[in-house]
Structures are given as structure tokens and as C-alpha cells.
C-alpha positions as CSV (number, residue, x, y, z in Angstrom):
1,M,-0.1,-0.1,-0.2
2,A,1.4,3.5,-1.0
3,K,2.2,5.8,2.2
4,K,-0.9,8.3,2.8
5,D,-1.1,11.5,4.7
6,I,-2.7,10.5,7.9
7,G,-4.3,14.2,8.4
8,A,-5.3,14.6,5.0
9,E,-7.1,11.2,5.3
10,L,-9.0,12.1,8.7
11,K,-9.8,15.6,7.4
12,G,-11.4,13.9,4.5
13,L,-13.3,11.5,7.2
14,L,-14.5,13.9,9.6
15,A,-17.3,16.6,9.8
16,D,-15.5,18.8,12.6
17,K,-12.6,20.3,11.1
18,G,-10.9,22.2,14.3
19,L,-9.1,19.1,15.2
20,R,-5.4,18.9,15.3
21,L,-4.5,16.0,13.5
22,P,-1.0,14.4,13.3
23,S,1.1,15.4,10.0
24,V,2.7,12.3,9.0
25,R,3.0,10.2,5.7
26,L,3.0,6.6,6.2
27,D,2.3,3.1,4.9
28,P,-1.2,2.5,7.0
29,S,-0.6,-1.3,6.2
30,R,2.4,-1.2,7.9
31,V,1.4,-0.4,11.4
32,R,0.7,-3.2,13.8
33,A,0.7,-1.0,16.9
34,V,-1.1,2.5,17.9
35,L,-0.2,3.8,21.2
36,I,-2.4,6.5,22.1
37,N,-0.9,9.2,24.5
38,E,-3.3,12.1,26.2
39,V,-3.7,15.3,24.6
40,V,-1.8,17.1,22.1
41,P,0.8,19.6,23.3
42,A,0.1,23.6,23.3
43,D,2.5,23.9,20.5
44,P,2.2,21.7,17.5
45,G,5.8,21.6,16.7
46,D,6.5,19.6,20.5
47,D,4.0,16.8,18.8
48,F,5.5,13.3,17.7
49,Y,5.5,14.7,14.1
50,G,6.1,18.1,14.8
51,G,8.5,20.0,13.3
52,N,10.3,22.0,16.4
53,D,14.3,20.2,16.6
54,Q,13.8,18.7,19.7
55,P,10.2,17.8,19.9
56,E,9.1,17.9,23.8
57,Y,7.0,14.7,23.2
58,L,9.9,12.5,21.7
59,A,12.0,13.8,24.5
60,T,10.5,11.0,26.9
61,T,9.3,8.7,24.2
62,I,12.3,8.2,22.5
63,P,14.3,7.2,25.5
64,L,11.3,5.1,26.6
65,F,11.4,2.6,23.5
66,R,15.2,2.6,24.1
67,E,14.9,1.5,27.5
68,A,12.9,-1.2,25.7
69,G,15.3,-2.5,23.9
70,A,14.7,-0.7,20.5
71,E,17.3,1.5,18.6
72,V,15.2,3.9,17.6
73,R,17.2,8.0,17.2
74,G,13.9,9.5,15.9
75,V,10.2,9.4,15.4
76,R,10.6,7.6,12.0
77,D,12.7,4.7,13.6
78,I,10.0,3.9,15.7
79,L,7.0,4.2,12.9
80,D,9.8,1.5,10.9
81,L,8.9,-0.9,13.7
82,G,5.6,-0.4,13.2
83,A,4.2,1.4,15.9
84,Y,2.3,4.7,15.3
85,L,1.9,7.6,18.0
86,T,-1.6,10.1,18.5
87,N,-3.0,11.8,21.7
88,A,-6.4,10.9,22.8
89,S,-7.3,14.7,22.8
90,K,-7.0,16.8,19.8
91,F,-7.1,19.9,21.5
92,P,-4.3,21.4,23.7
93,K,-5.5,21.7,27.8
94,K,-6.9,24.9,29.0
95,G,-6.1,24.1,32.0
96,S,-4.6,21.2,34.4
97,F,-6.8,18.9,32.6
98,V,-8.4,17.7,29.5
99,D,-11.7,19.9,28.8
100,P,-14.8,17.5,28.8
101,G,-16.0,19.2,25.7
102,D,-12.7,18.9,23.5
103,F,-12.7,15.0,24.8
104,E,-16.4,14.8,23.5
105,R,-15.3,15.8,20.0
106,S,-12.0,14.2,19.9
107,W,-12.7,10.1,20.6
108,P,-14.7,9.8,17.2
109,A,-11.7,11.5,15.3
110,L,-9.7,8.5,17.7
111,E,-12.1,6.3,16.2
112,A,-11.8,7.1,12.5
113,E,-7.5,7.4,13.0
114,I,-7.4,3.4,14.6
115,G,-9.4,2.7,11.6
116,L,-7.1,3.9,9.2
117,F,-5.0,0.9,10.0
118,P,-6.2,-2.5,8.7
119,N,-3.2,-4.9,10.1
120,L,-3.6,-3.6,13.7
121,R,-2.5,-5.9,16.5
122,V,-2.2,-3.9,19.2
123,I,-3.3,-0.7,21.0
124,M,-1.8,0.7,23.9
125,C,-3.3,3.1,26.1
126,M,-1.3,5.2,27.6
127,G,-2.6,6.9,30.7
128,D,-6.5,7.1,31.9
129,V,-7.6,10.0,29.4
130,A,-6.4,7.5,26.7
131,K,-7.8,4.5,28.0
132,K,-11.6,6.6,28.8
133,A,-11.2,7.4,25.0
134,F,-10.8,4.0,24.1
135,N,-13.6,2.3,26.1
136,R,-15.6,5.2,24.6
137,I,-14.6,3.5,21.1
138,A,-15.2,-0.2,22.6
139,R,-18.7,0.5,24.1
140,K,-20.1,2.0,20.4
141,Q,-18.7,-1.0,18.6
142,T,-19.7,-3.7,21.0
143,G,-21.6,-2.6,24.0
144,R,-18.7,-3.0,26.6
145,N,-15.5,-1.8,27.7
146,A,-12.2,-3.0,26.4
147,I,-10.4,-2.5,29.6
148,P,-11.9,-3.1,32.6
149,S,-12.1,-0.4,35.9
150,G,-9.5,-0.2,38.3
151,S,-5.9,1.0,38.6
152,T,-3.0,0.8,35.7
153,C,-1.0,-1.5,38.3
154,G,-3.7,-4.0,38.4
155,L,-5.1,-4.0,35.5
156,R,-1.6,-4.6,33.8
157,S,-1.2,-8.1,35.5
158,R,-4.1,-9.5,33.1
159,E,-4.5,-9.4,29.2
160,H,-7.0,-7.5,27.2
161,Y,-8.5,-7.9,24.0
162,F,-10.9,-5.7,21.9
163,G,-11.7,-8.3,19.4
164,D,-8.2,-10.1,18.3
165,I,-6.2,-6.7,19.0
166,R,-4.4,-6.8,22.1
167,V,-5.0,-3.9,24.2
168,F,-2.2,-2.7,26.8
169,P,-3.1,0.0,29.7
170,S,0.2,1.8,30.8
171,Y,0.5,5.2,31.6
172,I,1.2,8.5,30.1
173,M,4.5,8.5,27.8
174,T,4.9,12.6,27.7
175,G,5.6,15.0,30.1
176,K,8.9,16.7,32.0
177,N,7.8,15.3,35.2
178,L,8.5,11.5,33.6
179,L,12.1,12.1,33.3
180,I,12.7,12.2,36.8
181,E,9.7,9.4,37.4
182,K,12.7,6.3,37.0
183,G,10.1,3.5,38.3
184,K,7.3,4.9,36.1
185,C,9.7,5.2,33.0
186,D,10.7,1.1,33.6
187,T,7.1,0.1,33.9
188,I,6.2,2.3,30.5
189,A,9.5,0.6,28.8
190,E,8.5,-2.9,29.8
191,D,4.8,-2.3,28.5
192,I,6.7,-1.3,25.0
193,R,8.8,-4.4,25.2
194,R,5.8,-6.5,25.6
195,M,4.2,-4.8,22.8
196,M,7.0,-5.5,20.8
197,E,6.9,-9.0,21.4
198,V,3.5,-8.9,20.3
199,I,4.0,-7.4,16.6
200,K,7.4,-9.1,15.5
201,N,5.5,-12.1,16.0
202,I,3.1,-11.1,13.4
């Protein structure tokens, strides 16, 4: 399959034109895993596919992948692994929390985004906002949550599925505080390592 502009594809599918959509070209058939982060950053250049020299979101994401055993230097290396990065909310935070109205406008876009990848085998929900958004999608499509209620720590010890797609509940993979939270970094890296083990065997 030829490479596609994911943002342009989504704009053609969505009526809401106010969303901040990812700016990246890739072959959708090569995506095996989608990692859903919390929210787009205030500066679009700091997003995973942003144009800043050192995007803030990659400052934590790349080290997490490297700790998981992947020799990546940039976001294109992560995509080459078959892993696609995105955000649950397509609007920056207006304060300390994701605005409920922005969340309601965003999760249908996330559903359309996930639907672009025909060979998807893993979805990683990086934090509670991502888990909530994906559960909304799951309830719409199946009538029940993909991830049950409970702490992420407890949920990680069990396997979760959405059809034949493995779902990993994990923690937010961006944010400056993550750089000093070694224990949480180790946990996220372990989840990414498990994700890579799943998709490399396909």
C-alpha cells in the first residue's frame, strides 16, 4: 500500500474541522501498534510529528523505546517498527485537565484514526484519558469496555483484548516529570517491550 497523509485522510472523514490532527505520511498497512497518549501539546511543533528541532514529546518517548530495547533515534525509526503514536484529545489542555467538551469532540476522531490501520494488532492506552477514550470507542462498537475499571498497576497483570487486538493499559509517556520518575519509566518501557514482542511475531 502507498504512503498516505494521515491528517489529510482524517480531514476527509471528519466533519469537525477544528481538530489538531497528526501531520505524518506513512503506509497504513505497516502499522501494527497504536500508542495513544493523553493530549496534543500547546505547541504543535512539540508533538510526535512536530517540526521543532527537538519536539518535547519525543524527549521522553524515544528514551522509553530505547529502554525497551529498540534502537531508535527519531520518530521515523519508531514508525519503522510498526508503532504509530497519537493523542486521545485533539485539543491542547486549557488548564490542568483535558476539557470534557474537547474530549467529546476528539474520541470520534481517534476512532476514525485507528480505523485507518487494517493490520493493527496492539493498542496501548498511555494513561487514563487514553483508556477512557478507547473504552468509549469499544462501547460504541461492542457494547462493553475493552479495559475494565481499576488501577493501571492492577490492570497490567492481566491480558485485555478488543476482538483480536491486544490492549495494553499503561501510563502517560510524555511530560517533563517523567524524566525524573525512574520507576514509572521502567514500567512503561516494560509495556512497550511486551508490545514489540507481540507485533514482531506477526
